[in-house]
N, C-alpha and C positions, 0 to 999 in steps of 0.2 A: 567505311561502311561496315566492316566486320566487327568493329568495336560497338556499333549500334546494336547489332544482333546479339552480341555478348551481353550488353547491358540489359536488353529486353529479356533475355533468358534468365539472367540473375534476378531481375525484378519479379518475374513470374514465380521463380522459386521462393523468394522472400515473401511475396504475397500469399502463396500457397501455404507456407509454414505458419504465417499469422492466422490464416483461415482455419488451419488444422488446430492450432492452439486455442482459438476461440471456440470452435465446436467441441473440443475436449473439455473446456471449462464449463460449457453449458451442460454437457452430458454428465459431468461429475457433480453438478448441483451448486455451482458457485453463485448463481443468480436466482435461487429458489425463494429466498426470504425477501419479499418486497415490503412487508409491513413493519418489521422491527426497526430498520434504520430510520424510518420517518418519525418514530416515537421515542427514540433513544434519548433525545435531549430532554424529555419530560421526566425521566427517571431521576430520583434523588441519589446522588453518590454520597458515600460516607466521607466526611471530611477528616482527613488524617492530620493529627497534630504534628507540626514540624518540630524536630528537636532543636533546642536552642544551642548555639555554639558555646563552648566553654571559654570564658574569658578570664585570663589570669590578671589579677590586679598587681600593680607595682607597689612595693612597700618601700617607702623612703625612710631611711634610718639616719 
């Protein structure tokens, strides 16, 4: 029975820490921008040219 009380106490502490982390992230502005993520896929990205690997040719003599 005492293990049950211990587990309930630990779960309350863990839940409180997650709640504190969530409230801190909301206050620090992590969830302020709702518009940009929805249109990010519409932006054109610059296509970078991939460098071709150097291939050595074998010379038969």
